[in-house]
N, C-alpha and C positions, 0 to 999 in steps of 0.2 A: 729343643734344649741340646745344647752342642755337648759332646763328651767333656771338651776342655772346661766347660763351666761345671759339669758334675764335678770334675776333678778338683778344680779351684774350690768348690764349696766343700767337697770332701777334706781337703786340706784344712778349711777353717774350722769346722766340725772336729777335727783331729786336735786342734789347737785348742778348743773349748774342752775336749775330754781330757786334755793334759791338764788345764788350768783347775778343773773340777777334782782330778786326782790331787794335786797340790793342795788345794783347800782341805779336801778329806784328811790329807796326811797332817796338816797344821791341826785339824780339830781333833785327831785321834793324839797327837802329841800334848794338847793343852788337856785333854782327859787324863793321860798319864800323869802330866804334872800336877793335876788337882788331886790325884790320888797320893802322890808324893807329898804335898802341902797338908792333906788332912792327916797324913801320919805324923809329919812333923808338928801340926798343932796339937796333936795328943801328946807327944813325946816332950815338948819344951814347956817352959815355965810361962804362965799367963802374961807376965810382962815382959817376956822376950817375944812371944807372939804378937803381942801389941806394938813392940817397937819395930819388928820385921815387917808387920802390916804397914805402919808409917813409913818405911823406906820402900814398899812395894813390893818386898820379896816373897811376902804370903797374901797375895791377892785372894780374896774372896770369888769363887767362880761359880758359875751356875751351871751345875753339872747336867741337870735335865736339859737345859737349853742347848748344852753342848753336844748330848745326845741327840737331841732331834734336829740340830744342824748336821750330824753326821748321818742319820737317817735320810734326810732331804738330800743331801749330797749323793748318797747311794743311789736314791731313786732317780736322780736327775742323771747319774752316770749312766744307769741302766737303759734310761730313754735316749741318751745320746749314742749309746753302743748300738740300740736297735737301727737308730737313723743311720750310724755308719755301716751296718750290715745291709741296709736296704741300698744306700749308695754304692756299696760295692757290688751289688747284684745288679743294679742298674748300669754301672761301668762294665761289667762282664757280659751283659746281655749285649749292650752297643758294640762291643768288641767282636762278640760272635756273629753278630749281624754284618759288622764290616768285614770280617773275613770270609762270609757266604758270598756277600754281593760283589 
């Protein structure tokens, strides 16, 4: 395996980690919005809530599913970070061997 191949792969893995981070941020935002929507539902008249639901402004969100998605994303991110650490160690080891030889 060439050092260049490792570096290219490491870049691809870094891109995946960034994508996971963005997905997690969107999930956190949806959870925050769900909390706001719950408060709004309690504060507004039932007919207003019904109208806002029809407009799509007060959607019903599956909060347990959002929390599960966020947990899965955190686990995936941790696995990707471990892969990144391994790749970094491999790249450093190859560099040390190249400098010795």
